[in-house]
VEXSEKE-735097 format. One record per residue (C-alpha): x, y, z. Coordinates in Angstrom, 2 decimals, decimal comma. Example, Ala and Ser with C-alpha at 12.3 -4.5 7.8 and 13.67 -1.06 7.14 Angstrom:
<<12,30 -4,50 7,80>>
<<13,67 -1,06 7,14>>
This chain:
<<156,25 150,68 -139,11>>
<<153,98 151,33 -136,12>>
<<150,37 150,24 -135,69>>
<<148,20 152,15 -133,23>>
<<144,68 153,11 -132,26>>
<<143,51 156,32 -133,95>>
<<141,16 158,77 -132,25>>
<<138,09 159,83 -134,21>>
<<138,24 163,39 -135,53>>
<<142,04 163,79 -135,32>>
<<144,53 164,54 -138,10>>
<<145,37 160,81 -138,18>>
<<141,68 160,04 -138,62>>
<<141,52 162,43 -141,59>>
<<144,47 160,56 -143,13>>
<<142,53 157,33 -142,55>>
<<139,42 158,63 -144,33>>
<<141,57 159,79 -147,27>>
<<143,34 156,42 -147,57>>
<<140,06 154,52 -147,39>>
<<138,60 156,77 -150,07>>
<<141,60 156,37 -152,41>>
<<141,83 152,58 -152,03>>
<<138,22 151,47 -151,46>>
<<135,84 154,04 -152,91>>
<<137,44 156,19 -155,63>>
<<138,17 153,21 -157,94>>
<<134,43 152,42 -157,82>>
<<133,35 156,02 -158,38>>
<<131,84 156,16 -154,88>>
<<132,02 158,64 -152,01>>
<<131,50 158,16 -148,27>>
<<128,19 159,32 -146,86>>
<<128,08 161,53 -143,78>>
<<126,37 158,67 -141,89>>
<<129,15 156,22 -142,78>>
<<131,82 158,56 -141,46>>
<<129,73 159,49 -138,40>>
<<129,48 155,78 -137,52>>
<<133,30 155,66 -137,28>>
<<133,12 157,44 -133,92>>
<<131,86 154,23 -132,28>>
<<134,50 151,98 -133,86>>
<<138,01 151,03 -132,79>>
<<140,11 152,71 -135,49>>
<<143,56 151,30 -136,29>>
<<146,30 152,81 -138,42>>
<<149,68 151,66 -139,62>>
<<152,21 154,48 -139,92>>
<<155,63 154,80 -141,49>>
<<157,49 158,08 -140,99>>
<<154,27 159,64 -139,61>>
<<152,40 158,79 -142,82>>
<<149,41 156,44 -142,74>>
<<150,04 153,47 -145,02>>
<<147,26 151,11 -143,90>>
<<144,18 151,01 -141,69>>
<<141,02 149,25 -140,60>>
<<138,05 149,79 -138,32>>
<<136,56 147,38 -135,78>>
<<132,82 147,68 -135,19>>
<<131,29 146,23 -132,03>>
<<128,54 143,80 -133,09>>
<<127,76 142,25 -129,70>>
<<129,64 141,43 -126,50>>
<<131,59 138,62 -128,22>>
<<131,97 139,82 -131,82>>
<<133,81 142,58 -133,69>>
<<133,37 143,27 -137,39>>
<<136,48 144,17 -139,38>>
<<135,60 147,03 -141,72>>
<<137,33 149,29 -144,20>>
<<140,67 147,45 -144,38>>
<<142,89 149,47 -146,70>>
<<146,58 149,49 -147,56>>
<<148,25 152,08 -149,79>>
<<148,02 150,64 -153,32>>
<<151,78 150,87 -153,91>>
<<152,52 148,92 -150,71>>
<<150,07 146,03 -151,05>>
<<151,59 142,55 -150,89>>
<<154,36 143,60 -148,47>>
<<152,81 142,23 -145,24>>
<<151,20 145,47 -144,06>>
<<147,63 144,14 -144,24>>
<<148,67 140,98 -142,42>>
<<150,35 143,02 -139,67>>
<<147,26 145,23 -139,28>>
<<144,97 142,19 -139,10>>
<<147,13 140,43 -136,49>>
<<147,20 143,65 -134,44>>
<<143,39 143,96 -134,80>>
<<142,91 140,39 -133,57>>
<<145,15 141,07 -130,56>>
<<143,17 144,23 -129,73>>
<<139,95 142,20 -130,02>>
<<141,29 139,56 -127,63>>
<<142,53 142,26 -125,22>>
<<139,00 143,70 -125,10>>
<<137,51 140,24 -124,49>>
<<136,04 139,49 -127,93>>
<<135,89 135,87 -129,09>>
<<135,09 136,28 -132,79>>
<<135,92 138,54 -135,73>>
<<133,58 138,78 -138,72>>
<<133,74 140,75 -141,97>>
<<132,29 141,32 -145,41>>
<<135,28 140,52 -147,63>>
<<135,57 141,49 -151,26>>
<<135,66 138,35 -153,41>>
<<139,18 139,20 -154,60>>
<<140,48 139,31 -151,01>>
<<139,10 135,94 -149,86>>
<<142,44 134,15 -150,31>>
<<144,26 136,73 -148,17>>
<<141,85 136,25 -145,28>>
<<141,75 132,45 -145,64>>
<<145,55 132,31 -145,21>>
<<145,02 134,03 -141,86>>
<<142,42 131,53 -140,63>>
<<139,13 133,10 -141,76>>
<<136,36 131,01 -143,30>>
<<133,47 132,03 -145,53>>
<<129,85 131,40 -144,69>>
<<126,65 132,06 -146,58>>
<<126,17 133,01 -150,20>>
<<127,93 135,64 -152,26>>
<<126,31 139,09 -152,04>>
<<126,90 142,53 -153,54>>
<<128,13 145,44 -151,46>>
<<129,46 148,76 -152,83>>
<<128,91 147,33 -156,34>>
<<131,29 144,36 -155,80>>
<<130,81 140,67 -154,92>>
<<131,50 139,95 -151,23>>
<<131,41 137,00 -148,84>>
<<130,79 136,97 -145,12>>
<<133,81 135,59 -143,27>>
<<134,59 134,80 -139,65>>
<<137,30 133,60 -137,32>>
<<137,08 132,46 -133,74>>
<<139,77 134,20 -131,73>>
<<141,63 131,86 -129,43>>
<<142,99 133,26 -126,20>>
<<146,75 133,50 -126,03>>
<<148,21 132,28 -122,79>>
<<151,70 132,82 -121,49>>
């Protein structure tokens, strides 16, 4: 398993869009809009590969000089619960620290709250609806790692 940054518009990016669609949108009967996919070009795109096949991914959107927003976290449905999402999130946090960010935020689906809480994220604000599902805003302050 290898986690790496994906370049927008590449074959790996196309795999990422397909995985996000299959895991996050198709079950809800939704499609991506052109604007949503166009916005990916400004994000840090991360993919987890096994045997050159994308099995998990996420995007990091720059909110301000201190904050990144985790977006579109997806793991192949048959591989969920095997530590892939955790590995992607830890990698994302390390990338954020490397780029000098101090906080990660997200809109987490209600069913995923427990996963993120185990990794140090806390909810704030009231429940809201996004892509037809209940979500909560979550955040985590990223501590610097020193040698």
